[in-house]
C-alpha positions as protocol buffer text, in pm:
chain_id: "A"
residue {
  index: 1
  type: MET
  ca { x: 1669 y: 1616 z: 2389 }
}
residue {
  index: 2
  type: SER
  ca { x: 1850 y: 1289 z: 2339 }
}
residue {
  index: 3
  type: GLN
  ca { x: 2012 y: 1200 z: 2010 }
}
residue {
  index: 4
  type: LEU
  ca { x: 1848 y: 946 z: 1786 }
}
residue {
  index: 5
  type: ILE
  ca { x: 2038 y: 625 z: 1733 }
}
residue {
  index: 6
  type: PRO
  ca { x: 2060 y: 494 z: 1374 }
}
residue {
  index: 7
  type: ILE
  ca { x: 1796 y: 224 z: 1426 }
}
residue {
  index: 8
  type: GLU
  ca { x: 1547 y: 488 z: 1545 }
}
residue {
  index: 9
  type: VAL
  ca { x: 1624 y: 697 z: 1238 }
}
residue {
  index: 10
  type: LEU
  ca { x: 1550 y: 392 z: 1023 }
}
residue {
  index: 11
  type: GLY
  ca { x: 1217 y: 350 z: 1204 }
}
residue {
  index: 12
  type: TRP
  ca { x: 1126 y: 714 z: 1140 }
}
residue {
  index: 13
  type: VAL
  ca { x: 1225 y: 683 z: 775 }
}
residue {
  index: 14
  type: ALA
  ca { x: 1004 y: 374 z: 745 }
}
residue {
  index: 15
  type: ALA
  ca { x: 714 y: 561 z: 904 }
}
residue {
  index: 16
  type: ALA
  ca { x: 765 y: 862 z: 674 }
}
residue {
  index: 17
  type: LEU
  ca { x: 772 y: 638 z: 366 }
}
residue {
  index: 18
  type: THR
  ca { x: 450 y: 470 z: 478 }
}
residue {
  index: 19
  type: LEU
  ca { x: 287 y: 809 z: 531 }
}
residue {
  index: 20
  type: ALA
  ca { x: 399 y: 913 z: 182 }
}
residue {
  index: 21
  type: THR
  ca { x: 215 y: 614 z: 33 }
}
residue {
  index: 22
  type: PHE
  ca { x: -110 y: 741 z: 183 }
}
residue {
  index: 23
  type: VAL
  ca { x: -85 y: 1078 z: 10 }
}
residue {
  index: 24
  type: CYS
  ca { x: 46 y: 943 z: -320 }
}
residue {
  index: 25
  type: ARG
  ca { x: -190 y: 969 z: -617 }
}
residue {
  index: 26
  type: ASP
  ca { x: 22 y: 778 z: -866 }
}
residue {
  index: 27
  type: MET
  ca { x: -3 y: 399 z: -819 }
}
residue {
  index: 28
  type: LEU
  ca { x: 342 y: 330 z: -960 }
}
residue {
  index: 29
  type: ARG
  ca { x: 501 y: 574 z: -718 }
}
residue {
  index: 30
  type: LEU
  ca { x: 286 y: 435 z: -436 }
}
residue {
  index: 31
  type: ARG
  ca { x: 414 y: 80 z: -494 }
}
residue {
  index: 32
  type: VAL
  ca { x: 776 y: 196 z: -511 }
}
residue {
  index: 33
  type: LEU
  ca { x: 734 y: 391 z: -187 }
}
residue {
  index: 34
  type: ALA
  ca { x: 559 y: 95 z: -27 }
}
residue {
  index: 35
  type: LEU
  ca { x: 849 y: -134 z: -120 }
}
residue {
  index: 36
  type: ALA
  ca { x: 1097 y: 116 z: 22 }
}
residue {
  index: 37
  type: ALA
  ca { x: 888 y: 133 z: 342 }
}
residue {
  index: 38
  type: ASN
  ca { x: 880 y: -248 z: 356 }
}
residue {
  index: 39
  type: MET
  ca { x: 1259 y: -265 z: 332 }
}
residue {
  index: 40
  type: ALA
  ca { x: 1304 y: 5 z: 595 }
}
residue {
  index: 41
  type: PHE
  ca { x: 1060 y: -166 z: 833 }
}
residue {
  index: 42
  type: ILE
  ca { x: 1231 y: -501 z: 781 }
}
residue {
  index: 43
  type: GLY
  ca { x: 1564 y: -343 z: 874 }
}
residue {
  index: 44
  type: TYR
  ca { x: 1411 y: -164 z: 1168 }
}
residue {
  index: 45
  type: GLY
  ca { x: 1233 y: -476 z: 1293 }
}
residue {
  index: 46
  type: LEU
  ca { x: 1547 y: -688 z: 1260 }
}
residue {
  index: 47
  type: GLY
  ca { x: 1749 y: -420 z: 1437 }
}
residue {
  index: 48
  type: ILE
  ca { x: 1537 y: -424 z: 1750 }
}
residue {
  index: 49
  type: GLY
  ca { x: 1385 y: -770 z: 1733 }
}
residue {
  index: 50
  type: LEU
  ca { x: 1027 y: -680 z: 1638 }
}
residue {
  index: 51
  type: TRP
  ca { x: 940 y: -1009 z: 1471 }
}
residue {
  index: 52
  type: PRO
  ca { x: 574 y: -930 z: 1393 }
}
residue {
  index: 53
  type: VAL
  ca { x: 691 y: -617 z: 1205 }
}
residue {
  index: 54
  type: VAL
  ca { x: 955 y: -817 z: 1017 }
}
residue {
  index: 55
  type: THR
  ca { x: 705 y: -1090 z: 929 }
}
residue {
  index: 56
  type: LEU
  ca { x: 439 y: -844 z: 811 }
}
residue {
  index: 57
  type: HIS
  ca { x: 675 y: -658 z: 583 }
}
residue {
  index: 58
  type: LEU
  ca { x: 836 y: -976 z: 450 }
}
residue {
  index: 59
  type: LEU
  ca { x: 485 y: -1083 z: 348 }
}
residue {
  index: 60
  type: LEU
  ca { x: 407 y: -743 z: 195 }
}
residue {
  index: 61
  type: VAL
  ca { x: 718 y: -733 z: -26 }
}
residue {
  index: 62
  type: PRO
  ca { x: 603 y: -999 z: -277 }
}
residue {
  index: 63
  type: ILE
  ca { x: 251 y: -850 z: -281 }
}
residue {
  index: 64
  type: ASN
  ca { x: 385 y: -504 z: -360 }
}
residue {
  index: 65
  type: LEU
  ca { x: 629 y: -646 z: -617 }
}
residue {
  index: 66
  type: ARG
  ca { x: 351 y: -834 z: -793 }
}
residue {
  index: 67
  type: ARG
  ca { x: 121 y: -531 z: -800 }
}
residue {
  index: 68
  type: LEU
  ca { x: 408 y: -317 z: -927 }
}
residue {
  index: 69
  type: MET
  ca { x: 479 y: -563 z: -1209 }
}
residue {
  index: 70
  type: GLU
  ca { x: 108 y: -580 z: -1298 }
}
residue {
  index: 71
  type: LEU
  ca { x: 90 y: -202 z: -1307 }
}
residue {
  index: 72
  type: ARG
  ca { x: 400 y: -173 z: -1525 }
}
residue {
  index: 73
  type: GLN
  ca { x: 265 y: -437 z: -1766 }
}
residue {
  index: 74
  type: ALA
  ca { x: -72 y: -263 z: -1784 }
}
residue {
  index: 75
  type: ARG
  ca { x: 89 y: 73 z: -1847 }
}
residue {
  index: 76
  type: SER
  ca { x: 316 y: -65 z: -2119 }
}
residue {
  index: 77
  type: ALA
  ca { x: 10 y: -224 z: -2283 }
}
residue {
  index: 78
  type: GLY
  ca { x: -182 y: 102 z: -2256 }
}
residue {
  index: 79
  type: VAL
  ca { x: -446 y: -47 z: -2025 }
}
residue {
  index: 80
  type: ALA
  ca { x: -600 y: 173 z: -1755 }
}
residue {
  index: 81
  type: GLY
  ca { x: -396 y: 475 z: -1846 }
}
residue {
  index: 82
  type: PRO
  ca { x: -418 y: 804 z: -1660 }
}
residue {
  index: 83
  type: THR
  ca { x: -724 y: 919 z: -1859 }
}
residue {
  index: 84
  type: VAL
  ca { x: -926 y: 610 z: -1765 }
}
residue {
  index: 85
  type: LEU
  ca { x: -818 y: 638 z: -1402 }
}
residue {
  index: 86
  type: ARG
  ca { x: -915 y: 1006 z: -1395 }
}
residue {
  index: 87
  type: GLN
  ca { x: -1258 y: 925 z: -1541 }
}
residue {
  index: 88
  type: VAL
  ca { x: -1318 y: 651 z: -1284 }
}
residue {
  index: 89
  type: SER
  ca { x: -1198 y: 877 z: -1005 }
}
residue {
  index: 90
  type: ARG
  ca { x: -1421 y: 1161 z: -1123 }
}
residue {
  index: 91
  type: HIS
  ca { x: -1721 y: 925 z: -1140 }
}
residue {
  index: 92
  type: ILE
  ca { x: -1660 y: 793 z: -790 }
}
residue {
  index: 93
  type: SER
  ca { x: -1610 y: 1140 z: -644 }
}
residue {
  index: 94
  type: HIS
  ca { x: -1942 y: 1257 z: -794 }
}
residue {
  index: 95
  type: THR
  ca { x: -2143 y: 951 z: -690 }
}
residue {
  index: 96
  type: PRO
  ca { x: -2345 y: 991 z: -369 }
}
residue {
  index: 97
  type: LEU
  ca { x: -2238 y: 740 z: -105 }
}
residue {
  index: 98
  type: SER
  ca { x: -2597 y: 627 z: -59 }
}
residue {
  index: 99
  type: THR
  ca { x: -2600 y: 490 z: -416 }
}
residue {
  index: 100
  type: LEU
  ca { x: -2277 y: 292 z: -388 }
}
residue {
  index: 101
  type: GLN
  ca { x: -2313 y: -79 z: -326 }
}
residue {
  index: 102
  type: ALA
  ca { x: -2059 y: -320 z: -188 }
}
residue {
  index: 103
  type: PRO
  ca { x: -1951 y: -607 z: -413 }
}
residue {
  index: 104
  type: ALA
  ca { x: -2144 y: -929 z: -355 }
}
residue {
  index: 105
  type: ALA
  ca { x: -1843 y: -1091 z: -188 }
}
residue {
  index: 106
  type: CYS
  ca { x: -1838 y: -813 z: 71 }
}
residue {
  index: 107
  type: ALA
  ca { x: -2210 y: -822 z: 133 }
}
residue {
  index: 108
  type: THR
  ca { x: -2235 y: -1189 z: 219 }
}
residue {
  index: 109
  type: ASN
  ca { x: -2203 y: -1312 z: 573 }
}
residue {
  index: 110
  type: HIS
  ca { x: -1913 y: -1553 z: 593 }
}
residue {
  index: 111
  type: ILE
  ca { x: -1977 y: -1647 z: 955 }
}
residue {
  index: 112
  type: HIS
  ca { x: -2159 y: -1977 z: 972 }
}
residue {
  index: 113
  type: GLN
  ca { x: -2357 y: -2062 z: 1278 }
}
residue {
  index: 114
  type: GLU
  ca { x: -2382 y: -2426 z: 1376 }
}
């Protein structure tokens, strides 16, 4: 088995951080992990010249930062605390899929035929 070079290690770290965001239940932790994954992927992409990866993660950084700030502000104001989130989660998990409806914006057809 060949040894991993540092840039490959960075790529694997970025992938592991991304995977961790998918199993994270706490939104604050998720955003912090996502930012760490963004940074790792930016470094990885720069290291091997993967410009689409660099561009994607450069665009995701301000989005994740904004969501993190919104979440911190909401938590400090006591809005949508863990109890509310648990209640919403419990409601969603006990609601049959057949009764769920997509928001109106999702249900409309945005493709216009001429």
